[in-house]
C-alpha positions in Angstrom: 10.4 -47.1 -52.1 12.4 -50.2 -53.0 13.7 -52.9 -50.6 16.8 -54.5 -52.1 19.8 -56.6 -51.3 22.7 -54.3 -50.5 25.8 -54.3 -52.6 29.5 -54.0 -51.7 29.4 -50.5 -53.3 26.9 -49.4 -50.7 28.8 -50.7 -47.7 30.3 -47.4 -46.7 27.0 -45.5 -47.1 25.3 -48.0 -44.9 28.0 -47.9 -42.3 27.7 -44.1 -42.3 24.0 -44.4 -41.8 24.6 -46.7 -38.8 26.9 -44.2 -37.3 24.5 -41.3 -37.9 22.2 -42.5 -35.2 24.8 -43.1 -32.5 23.8 -41.1 -29.4 20.1 -40.8 -30.4 17.4 -41.7 -27.8 17.4 -45.4 -27.1 20.3 -46.3 -29.4 22.8 -48.7 -27.9 25.2 -48.5 -30.8 28.8 -47.1 -30.7 31.7 -46.7 -33.1 32.6 -50.4 -32.2 29.1 -51.7 -33.2 27.9 -52.0 -35.8 31.2 -51.8 -37.6 32.7 -52.5 -41.0 33.2 -56.2 -40.2 29.5 -56.5 -39.4 28.6 -54.9 -42.8 31.1 -57.1 -44.7 29.9 -60.2 -43.0 26.3 -59.4 -43.7 27.2 -58.7 -47.4 29.1 -62.0 -47.7 26.0 -63.9 -46.4 23.5 -62.0 -48.7 21.9 -60.8 -45.4 22.1 -57.0 -45.7 19.1 -55.1 -47.2 18.4 -51.5 -47.7 15.3 -49.3 -48.4 15.8 -46.8 -51.1 13.9 -43.9 -52.5 12.8 -43.9 -56.2 15.9 -41.8 -56.8 18.2 -44.5 -55.2 19.0 -42.8 -51.9 19.5 -45.3 -49.1 17.1 -44.3 -46.3 17.2 -47.4 -44.2 18.8 -50.8 -43.7 18.2 -54.1 -41.9 20.2 -57.4 -41.6 19.4 -61.0 -41.1 21.8 -61.8 -38.3 23.6 -65.1 -37.6 24.3 -64.9 -33.9 24.4 -68.2 -32.1 24.2 -66.7 -28.7 20.9 -65.0 -29.5 19.4 -68.1 -31.1 20.3 -70.2 -28.1 18.2 -68.0 -25.7 15.7 -70.2 -23.9 12.8 -67.9 -24.5 12.2 -68.8 -28.2 9.2 -71.0 -29.0 10.2 -74.6 -29.9 7.3 -75.0 -32.3 8.5 -71.9 -34.3 12.0 -73.1 -35.0 13.9 -72.4 -37.0 13.7 -68.7 -36.2 15.7 -66.0 -37.9 16.9 -62.8 -36.3 16.5 -59.4 -37.8 19.1 -56.9 -36.6 20.8 -53.6 -37.2 17.6 -51.8 -38.2 18.3 -48.2 -39.0 16.3 -45.4 -40.7 17.9 -42.1 -41.8 16.9 -39.3 -39.5 15.1 -37.3 -42.1 12.8 -40.3 -42.9 12.0 -41.3 -39.3 8.4 -41.4 -38.2 7.2 -42.2 -41.7 6.7 -46.0 -41.2 10.0 -46.9 -42.9 11.1 -49.1 -39.9 7.8 -51.0 -40.2 8.3 -51.4 -43.9 11.8 -52.7 -43.4 10.6 -55.2 -40.7 7.8 -56.4 -43.0 10.2 -56.8 -46.0 12.7 -58.5 -43.7 10.1 -61.0 -42.4 9.0 -61.7 -46.0 12.7 -62.5 -46.8 13.0 -64.8 -43.8 9.9 -66.7 -44.8 11.3 -67.1 -48.3 14.5 -68.6 -46.8 12.5 -71.2 -44.9 12.3 -69.7 -41.4 9.2 -70.2 -39.3 9.6 -67.2 -37.1 11.4 -63.9 -36.6 13.4 -62.9 -33.5 14.4 -59.4 -32.5 16.2 -58.0 -29.5 15.1 -54.4 -28.6 16.7 -52.2 -26.0 14.3 -51.5 -23.2 15.1 -47.8 -23.6 14.4 -47.6 -27.4 10.8 -46.4 -27.1 10.4 -45.7 -30.8 11.4 -49.2 -31.7 9.2 -50.7 -29.0 6.2 -48.8 -30.5 6.9 -50.2 -34.0 7.1 -53.8 -32.8 3.8 -53.4 -30.9 2.1 -52.2 -34.1 3.4 -55.4 -35.9 2.1 -57.6 -33.0 5.4 -59.0 -32.0 5.1 -61.1 -28.9 7.4 -60.4 -25.9 9.0 -63.7 -25.1 11.4 -62.7 -22.4 14.4 -60.5 -21.4 18.1 -60.7 -21.9 21.2 -59.0 -20.6 23.5 -59.7 -23.5 26.3 -57.4 -24.7 26.1 -55.2 -21.5 22.5 -54.1 -22.3 19.0 -55.0 -21.2 16.8 -56.2 -24.0 13.3 -57.4 -24.6 13.2 -60.5 -26.7 10.5 -60.4 -29.4 9.2 -63.2 -31.6 6.6 -63.5 -34.3 5.4 -66.4 -36.4 6.0 -65.9 -40.1 2.7 -66.6 -42.0 
């Protein structure tokens, strides 16, 4: 598998992947989010990455988000600033439960570290049990709770070493 920066030619395939998980257990996404504007913004900031098979099939994606509202939450550790947020993590259904999400998170954290961040932040829906299990395995620390965007979230943080 290869972790790569997404290209504009892959935008529609990634959007289709996002939409393929709408309605699955724990998923808070809809046709309104994530949308094409989110994908285009991530691409413009060199912040959208994908995991591909050796044959080039996109099987997952993750973004480095730039959301001031999330970064201003009071739960984040002062000594670990600046922190970067990973968001919009998705794995193609046929590849779920094969540690792809964990590999995307690890690669995303490596990218954040290379960009000078001291920590990673992640919001996880309290009903997304699969995601919660993945973050526990990577030893993310629960820093608090949030009620942003009409959902209840756990706020996770981890120091980038």
